[in-house]
N, CA, C and O atoms as a GROMACS GRO file, in nm:
protein
  384
    1MET      N    1  -2.199  -1.359   2.532
    1MET     CA    2  -2.230  -1.229   2.588
    1MET      C    3  -2.084  -1.182   2.589
    1MET      O    4  -1.998  -1.256   2.541
    2HIS      N    5  -2.055  -1.067   2.641
    2HIS     CA    6  -1.993  -0.996   2.663
    2HIS      C    7  -1.980  -0.962   2.797
    2HIS      O    8  -2.039  -0.860   2.832
    3ILE      N    9  -1.909  -1.031   2.892
    3ILE     CA   10  -1.865  -0.957   3.047
    3ILE      C   11  -1.785  -0.907   3.080
    3ILE      O   12  -1.677  -0.961   3.058
    4THR      N   13  -1.785  -0.777   3.150
    4THR     CA   14  -1.664  -0.688   3.165
    4THR      C   15  -1.690  -0.704   3.316
    4THR      O   16  -1.767  -0.779   3.375
    5ALA      N   17  -1.588  -0.597   3.368
    5ALA     CA   18  -1.578  -0.591   3.529
    5ALA      C   19  -1.669  -0.503   3.564
    5ALA      O   20  -1.651  -0.470   3.681
    6THR      N   21  -1.770  -0.443   3.512
    6THR     CA   22  -1.890  -0.383   3.562
    6THR      C   23  -1.994  -0.487   3.580
    6THR      O   24  -2.050  -0.465   3.688
    7HIS      N   25  -2.031  -0.566   3.534
    7HIS     CA   26  -2.131  -0.649   3.502
    7HIS      C   27  -2.060  -0.724   3.647
    7HIS      O   28  -2.150  -0.761   3.722
    8ILE      N   29  -2.006  -0.735   3.669
    8ILE     CA   30  -1.920  -0.872   3.829
    8ILE      C   31  -1.969  -0.704   3.943
    8ILE      O   32  -2.016  -0.745   4.049
    9SER      N   33  -1.967  -0.576   3.938
    9SER     CA   34  -1.947  -0.480   4.033
    9SER      C   35  -2.087  -0.522   4.071
    9SER      O   36  -2.103  -0.599   4.166
   10TYR      N   37  -2.198  -0.472   3.997
   10TYR     CA   38  -2.326  -0.490   3.972
   10TYR      C   39  -2.367  -0.554   4.043
   10TYR      O   40  -2.447  -0.530   4.133
   11ALA      N   41  -2.295  -0.695   3.998
   11ALA     CA   42  -2.341  -0.859   4.070
   11ALA      C   43  -2.373  -0.808   4.180
   11ALA      O   44  -2.486  -0.770   4.210
   12HIS      N   45  -2.221  -0.803   4.283
   12HIS     CA   46  -2.210  -0.786   4.429
   12HIS      C   47  -2.290  -0.637   4.473
   12HIS      O   48  -2.304  -0.619   4.594
   13VAL      N   49  -2.338  -0.541   4.387
   13VAL     CA   50  -2.412  -0.411   4.435
   13VAL      C   51  -2.560  -0.433   4.470
   13VAL      O   52  -2.615  -0.408   4.578
   14CYS      N   53  -2.620  -0.491   4.343
   14CYS     CA   54  -2.744  -0.492   4.295
   14CYS      C   55  -2.781  -0.604   4.174
   14CYS      O   56  -2.708  -0.597   4.075
   15ARG      N   57  -2.848  -0.670   4.173
   15ARG     CA   58  -2.921  -0.755   4.091
   15ARG      C   59  -2.973  -0.692   3.994
   15ARG      O   60  -2.962  -0.727   3.877
   16ARG      N   61  -3.042  -0.578   4.037
   16ARG     CA   62  -3.150  -0.496   3.922
   16ARG      C   63  -3.066  -0.396   3.861
   16ARG      O   64  -3.093  -0.335   3.758
   17LYS      N   65  -2.956  -0.381   3.934
   17LYS     CA   66  -2.874  -0.266   3.868
   17LYS      C   67  -2.792  -0.354   3.713
   17LYS      O   68  -2.754  -0.320   3.601
   18LEU      N   69  -2.797  -0.468   3.788
   18LEU     CA   70  -2.718  -0.599   3.690
   18LEU      C   71  -2.774  -0.615   3.548
   18LEU      O   72  -2.721  -0.619   3.437
   19TRP      N   73  -2.947  -0.627   3.609
   19TRP     CA   74  -2.990  -0.665   3.501
   19TRP      C   75  -3.049  -0.574   3.375
   19TRP      O   76  -3.061  -0.603   3.256
   20LEU      N   77  -3.081  -0.450   3.451
   20LEU     CA   78  -3.076  -0.330   3.388
   20LEU      C   79  -2.982  -0.335   3.263
   20LEU      O   80  -3.015  -0.348   3.145
   21PHE      N   81  -2.839  -0.319   3.326
   21PHE     CA   82  -2.692  -0.246   3.244
   21PHE      C   83  -2.686  -0.381   3.184
   21PHE      O   84  -2.609  -0.374   3.089
   22SER      N   85  -2.737  -0.509   3.197
   22SER     CA   86  -2.716  -0.601   3.072
   22SER      C   87  -2.794  -0.604   2.962
   22SER      O   88  -2.761  -0.659   2.857
   23ASN      N   89  -2.916  -0.538   2.987
   23ASN     CA   90  -3.031  -0.524   2.881
   23ASN      C   91  -2.995  -0.350   2.862
   23ASN      O   92  -3.088  -0.271   2.878
   24GLY      N   93  -2.864  -0.301   2.829
   24GLY     CA   94  -2.859  -0.205   2.767
   24GLY      C   95  -2.930  -0.081   2.817
   24GLY      O   96  -2.924   0.022   2.749
   25ILE      N   97  -3.014  -0.083   2.964
   25ILE     CA   98  -3.054   0.027   3.020
   25ILE      C   99  -2.995   0.087   3.126
   25ILE      O  100  -2.979   0.041   3.239
   26GLN      N  101  -2.953   0.226   3.068
   26GLN     CA  102  -2.824   0.284   3.130
   26GLN      C  103  -2.928   0.451   3.160
   26GLN      O  104  -2.997   0.511   3.077
   27MET      N  105  -2.904   0.487   3.301
   27MET     CA  106  -2.964   0.615   3.341
   27MET      C  107  -2.856   0.712   3.357
   27MET      O  108  -2.857   0.834   3.336
   28GLU      N  109  -2.742   0.617   3.408
   28GLU     CA  110  -2.621   0.717   3.440
   28GLU      C  111  -2.562   0.803   3.347
   28GLU      O  112  -2.469   0.871   3.390
   29HIS      N  113  -2.611   0.824   3.173
   29HIS     CA  114  -2.552   0.899   3.126
   29HIS      C  115  -2.569   0.993   3.150
   29HIS      O  116  -2.458   1.044   3.166
   30THR      N  117  -2.646   1.066   3.167
   30THR     CA  118  -2.695   1.202   3.222
   30THR      C  119  -2.622   1.275   3.352
   30THR      O  120  -2.604   1.397   3.361
   31SER      N  121  -2.574   1.151   3.475
   31SER     CA  122  -2.525   1.216   3.589
   31SER      C  123  -2.408   1.236   3.581
   31SER      O  124  -2.320   1.154   3.556
   32ASP      N  125  -2.392   1.404   3.610
   32ASP     CA  126  -2.269   1.495   3.636
   32ASP      C  127  -2.145   1.405   3.684
   32ASP      O  128  -2.035   1.388   3.632
   33THR      N  129  -2.197   1.356   3.796
   33THR     CA  130  -2.080   1.259   3.857
   33THR      C  131  -2.038   1.176   3.754
   33THR      O  132  -1.918   1.151   3.767
   34VAL      N  133  -2.089   1.121   3.654
   34VAL     CA  134  -2.024   1.007   3.556
   34VAL      C  135  -1.951   1.123   3.460
   34VAL      O  136  -1.830   1.132   3.442
   35SER      N  137  -2.045   1.202   3.410
   35SER     CA  138  -1.941   1.322   3.357
   35SER      C  139  -1.860   1.355   3.420
   35SER      O  140  -1.775   1.365   3.331
   36GLU      N  141  -1.792   1.393   3.537
   36GLU     CA  142  -1.682   1.445   3.600
   36GLU      C  143  -1.592   1.326   3.594
   36GLU      O  144  -1.470   1.333   3.586
   37GLY      N  145  -1.677   1.193   3.598
   37GLY     CA  146  -1.568   1.097   3.628
   37GLY      C  147  -1.455   1.067   3.490
   37GLY      O  148  -1.337   1.032   3.482
   38LYS      N  149  -1.558   1.099   3.398
   38LYS     CA  150  -1.501   1.054   3.270
   38LYS      C  151  -1.409   1.186   3.212
   38LYS      O  152  -1.344   1.164   3.109
   39LEU      N  153  -1.404   1.290   3.259
   39LEU     CA  154  -1.347   1.416   3.243
   39LEU      C  155  -1.185   1.390   3.347
   39LEU      O  156  -1.067   1.403   3.312
   40ILE      N  157  -1.221   1.366   3.425
   40ILE     CA  158  -1.084   1.354   3.572
   40ILE      C  159  -1.006   1.211   3.455
   40ILE      O  160  -0.889   1.217   3.417
   41HIS      N  161  -1.092   1.110   3.422
   41HIS     CA  162  -0.996   0.962   3.365
   41HIS      C  163  -0.928   1.054   3.218
   41HIS      O  164  -0.806   1.057   3.202
   42GLU      N  165  -1.007   1.112   3.138
   42GLU     CA  166  -0.995   1.184   3.007
   42GLU      C  167  -0.839   1.266   3.015
   42GLU      O  168  -0.756   1.244   2.926
   43THR      N  169  -0.816   1.343   3.108
   43THR     CA  170  -0.767   1.463   3.151
   43THR      C  171  -0.638   1.438   3.233
   43THR      O  172  -0.537   1.488   3.182
   44SER      N  173  -0.614   1.354   3.379
   44SER     CA  174  -0.567   1.336   3.428
   44SER      C  175  -0.455   1.291   3.424
   44SER      O  176  -0.452   1.194   3.349
   45TYR      N  177  -0.318   1.325   3.489
   45TYR     CA  178  -0.219   1.256   3.451
   45TYR      C  179  -0.144   1.264   3.291
   45TYR      O  180  -0.057   1.188   3.249
   46ALA      N  181  -0.202   1.373   3.222
   46ALA     CA  182  -0.136   1.347   3.048
   46ALA      C  183  -0.024   1.333   3.050
   46ALA      O  184   0.010   1.337   2.932
   47GLN      N  185   0.104   1.312   3.141
   47GLN     CA  186   0.247   1.243   3.102
   47GLN      C  187   0.258   1.144   3.128
   47GLN      O  188   0.372   1.097   3.120
   48ARG      N  189   0.141   1.051   3.179
   48ARG     CA  190   0.130   0.899   3.235
   48ARG      C  191   0.181   0.844   3.055
   48ARG      O  192   0.262   0.753   3.035
   49ALA      N  193   0.114   0.921   2.947
   49ALA     CA  194   0.077   0.811   2.850
   49ALA      C  195   0.242   0.818   2.774
   49ALA      O  196   0.252   0.763   2.665
   50GLU      N  197   0.355   0.881   2.830
   50GLU     CA  198   0.471   0.884   2.810
   50GLU      C  199   0.554   0.749   2.875
   50GLU      O  200   0.671   0.715   2.862
   51LYS      N  201   0.484   0.711   2.921
   51LYS     CA  202   0.543   0.602   3.063
   51LYS      C  203   0.457   0.462   3.045
   51LYS      O  204   0.507   0.353   3.018
   52PHE      N  205   0.302   0.492   3.068
   52PHE     CA  206   0.216   0.363   3.048
   52PHE      C  207   0.130   0.392   3.016
   52PHE      O  208   0.086   0.507   3.012
   53THR      N  209   0.072   0.280   2.977
   53THR     CA  210  -0.038   0.308   2.873
   53THR      C  211  -0.157   0.205   2.914
   53THR      O  212  -0.134   0.110   2.989
   54GLU      N  213  -0.304   0.236   2.851
   54GLU     CA  214  -0.401   0.166   2.978
   54GLU      C  215  -0.362   0.021   2.908
   54GLU      O  216  -0.276   0.015   2.821
   55VAL      N  217  -0.453  -0.123   2.967
   55VAL     CA  218  -0.409  -0.226   2.990
   55VAL      C  219  -0.573  -0.309   2.989
   55VAL      O  220  -0.642  -0.309   3.090
   56GLU      N  221  -0.615  -0.371   2.867
   56GLU     CA  222  -0.708  -0.431   2.846
   56GLU      C  223  -0.690  -0.578   2.874
   56GLU      O  224  -0.603  -0.642   2.816
   57LEU      N  225  -0.786  -0.641   2.979
   57LEU     CA  226  -0.753  -0.741   3.012
   57LEU      C  227  -0.906  -0.862   2.957
   57LEU      O  228  -1.018  -0.830   2.996
   58SER      N  229  -0.889  -0.980   2.878
   58SER     CA  230  -0.974  -1.052   2.813
   58SER      C  231  -0.963  -1.182   2.886
   58SER      O  232  -0.856  -1.200   2.944
   59LEU      N  233  -1.067  -1.293   2.894
   59LEU     CA  234  -1.081  -1.428   2.924
   59LEU      C  235  -1.194  -1.496   2.867
   59LEU      O  236  -1.295  -1.505   2.937
   60ALA      N  237  -1.194  -1.535   2.772
   60ALA     CA  238  -1.313  -1.597   2.670
   60ALA      C  239  -1.328  -1.746   2.788
   60ALA      O  240  -1.225  -1.799   2.830
   61PHE      N  241  -1.452  -1.793   2.824
   61PHE     CA  242  -1.468  -1.910   2.895
   61PHE      C  243  -1.644  -1.950   2.840
   61PHE      O  244  -1.727  -1.880   2.780
   62THR      N  245  -1.650  -2.073   2.883
   62THR     CA  246  -1.759  -2.158   2.823
   62THR      C  247  -1.784  -2.220   2.997
   62THR      O  248  -1.702  -2.224   3.089
   63TYR      N  249  -1.923  -2.262   2.997
   63TYR     CA  250  -1.965  -2.314   3.118
   63TYR      C  251  -2.100  -2.440   3.096
   63TYR      O  252  -2.119  -2.495   2.987
   64ARG      N  253  -2.155  -2.459   3.178
   64ARG     CA  254  -2.300  -2.531   3.153
   64ARG      C  255  -2.414  -2.481   3.185
   64ARG      O  256  -2.446  -2.459   3.302
   65SER      N  257  -2.468  -2.464   3.108
   65SER     CA  258  -2.612  -2.397   3.198
   65SER      C  259  -2.664  -2.451   3.244
   65SER      O  260  -2.633  -2.564   3.206
   66PRO      N  261  -2.763  -2.459   3.340
   66PRO     CA  262  -2.891  -2.527   3.430
   66PRO      C  263  -2.973  -2.633   3.325
   66PRO      O  264  -2.994  -2.751   3.354
   67GLU      N  265  -3.006  -2.583   3.228
   67GLU     CA  266  -3.086  -2.618   3.120
   67GLU      C  267  -2.971  -2.706   2.997
   67GLU      O  268  -2.992  -2.724   2.877
   68GLY      N  269  -2.860  -2.745   3.074
   68GLY     CA  270  -2.769  -2.863   3.036
   68GLY      C  271  -2.686  -2.833   2.894
   68GLY      O  272  -2.602  -2.913   2.852
   69GLY      N  273  -2.720  -2.707   2.824
   69GLY     CA  274  -2.668  -2.664   2.729
   69GLY      C  275  -2.522  -2.573   2.749
   69GLY      O  276  -2.512  -2.521   2.860
   70ASP      N  277  -2.397  -2.548   2.643
   70ASP     CA  278  -2.316  -2.472   2.620
   70ASP      C  279  -2.323  -2.358   2.626
   70ASP      O  280  -2.362  -2.302   2.523
   71GLU      N  281  -2.285  -2.261   2.765
   71GLU     CA  282  -2.293  -2.129   2.722
   71GLU      C  283  -2.152  -2.018   2.747
   71GLU      O  284  -2.079  -2.048   2.841
   72GLY      N  285  -2.124  -1.920   2.683
   72GLY     CA  286  -1.977  -1.880   2.690
   72GLY      C  287  -2.031  -1.721   2.688
   72GLY      O  288  -2.135  -1.654   2.685
   73GLY      N  289  -1.874  -1.709   2.692
   73GLY     CA  290  -1.852  -1.502   2.697
   73GLY      C  291  -1.708  -1.490   2.726
   73GLY      O  292  -1.628  -1.581   2.751
   74VAL      N  293  -1.684  -1.323   2.716
   74VAL     CA  294  -1.582  -1.296   2.757
   74VAL      C  295  -1.607  -1.226   2.879
   74VAL      O  296  -1.714  -1.186   2.926
   75LEU      N  297  -1.492  -1.218   2.921
   75LEU     CA  298  -1.480  -1.166   3.100
   75LEU      C  299  -1.381  -1.064   3.045
   75LEU      O  300  -1.292  -1.107   2.971
   76SER      N  301  -1.387  -0.931   3.074
   76SER     CA  302  -1.299  -0.834   3.048
   76SER      C  303  -1.306  -0.721   3.121
   76SER      O  304  -1.415  -0.684   3.166
   77ALA      N  305  -1.138  -0.615   3.155
   77ALA     CA  306  -1.125  -0.530   3.253
   77ALA      C  307  -1.059  -0.447   3.162
   77ALA      O  308  -1.008  -0.488   3.058
   78VAL      N  309  -1.059  -0.341   3.199
   78VAL     CA  310  -0.956  -0.214   3.188
   78VAL      C  311  -0.882  -0.179   3.251
   78VAL      O  312  -0.953  -0.148   3.347
   79ILE      N  313  -0.747  -0.146   3.290
   79ILE     CA  314  -0.663  -0.124   3.414
   79ILE      C  315  -0.588   0.020   3.336
   79ILE      O  316  -0.517   0.030   3.237
   80ASP      N  317  -0.643   0.126   3.436
   80ASP     CA  318  -0.587   0.276   3.372
   80ASP      C  319  -0.399   0.231   3.358
   80ASP      O  320  -0.343   0.217   3.249
   81PHE      N  321  -0.359   0.223   3.440
   81PHE     CA  322  -0.211   0.203   3.381
   81PHE      C  323  -0.152   0.096   3.484
   81PHE      O  324  -0.185   0.097   3.603
   82TYR      N  325  -0.060   0.004   3.429
   82TYR     CA  326   0.033  -0.044   3.525
   82TYR      C  327   0.194  -0.022   3.510
   82TYR      O  328   0.258  -0.026   3.405
   83ASP      N  329   0.245   0.000   3.641
   83ASP     CA  330   0.343   0.047   3.640
   83ASP      C  331   0.440  -0.094   3.662
   83ASP      O  332   0.457  -0.126   3.780
   84ALA      N  333   0.486  -0.156   3.588
   84ALA     CA  334   0.568  -0.322   3.573
   84ALA      C  335   0.665  -0.266   3.653
   84ALA      O  336   0.682  -0.341   3.748
   85LYS      N  337   0.757  -0.141   3.662
   85LYS     CA  338   0.862  -0.143   3.744
   85LYS      C  339   0.868  -0.159   3.917
   85LYS      O  340   0.948  -0.198   4.003
   86ALA      N  341   0.749  -0.110   3.907
   86ALA     CA  342   0.720  -0.083   4.069
   86ALA      C  343   0.592  -0.222   4.099
   86ALA      O  344   0.558  -0.247   4.215
   87LYS      N  345   0.548  -0.278   4.012
   87LYS     CA  346   0.474  -0.358   3.994
   87LYS      C  347   0.334  -0.278   4.076
   87LYS      O  348   0.277  -0.328   4.173
   88VAL      N  349   0.297  -0.148   4.014
   88VAL     CA  350   0.166  -0.103   4.093
   88VAL      C  351   0.046  -0.108   3.991
   88VAL      O  352   0.060  -0.058   3.879
   89ILE      N  353  -0.064  -0.164   4.028
   89ILE     CA  354  -0.200  -0.116   3.940
   89ILE      C  355  -0.241   0.006   3.964
   89ILE      O  356  -0.243   0.046   4.081
   90HIS      N  357  -0.280   0.084   3.863
   90HIS     CA  358  -0.352   0.221   3.908
   90HIS      C  359  -0.493   0.258   3.806
   90HIS      O  360  -0.524   0.236   3.689
   91GLU      N  361  -0.562   0.334   3.940
   91GLU     CA  362  -0.691   0.339   3.875
   91GLU      C  363  -0.682   0.546   3.921
   91GLU      O  364  -0.639   0.608   4.019
   92THR      N  365  -0.752   0.591   3.781
   92THR     CA  366  -0.789   0.740   3.831
   92THR      C  367  -0.952   0.738   3.877
   92THR      O  368  -1.057   0.710   3.819
   93LYS      N  369  -0.921   0.779   3.999
   93LYS     CA  370  -1.021   0.788   4.091
   93LYS      C  371  -1.083   0.930   4.103
   93LYS      O  372  -1.022   1.016   4.039
   94LYS      N  373  -1.177   0.968   4.164
   94LYS     CA  374  -1.254   1.126   4.161
   94LYS      C  375  -1.200   1.120   4.277
   94LYS      O  376  -1.122   1.214   4.292
   95SER      N  377  -1.204   1.055   4.365
   95SER     CA  378  -1.174   1.070   4.569
   95SER      C  379  -1.031   1.090   4.610
   95SER      O  380  -0.938   1.066   4.533
   96ASP      N  381  -1.018   1.130   4.722
   96ASP     CA  382  -0.879   1.107   4.766
   96ASP      C  383  -0.840   1.025   4.736
   96ASP      O  384  -0.724   0.997   4.767
   0.00000   0.00000   0.00000
């Protein structure tokens, strides 16, 4: 299973939302707020591509399941951009 930062967020926010998301049941794709967030992400700070790029982090893991077998997956997240000089991680969000 490929585990993303969204999975971890949903695990803290709502187990039902995590289950729905993990099983491919997504209702937010028609949300105006989600559409607006995607537009902001795609169009904000156009000049940042000159200096910065998105960074994807991933880590493969294995663990012993309660049934005794080995399970595994990949934990991944995307950072909008990282300023190495200032050592600052940037996330583009809709809010102030």
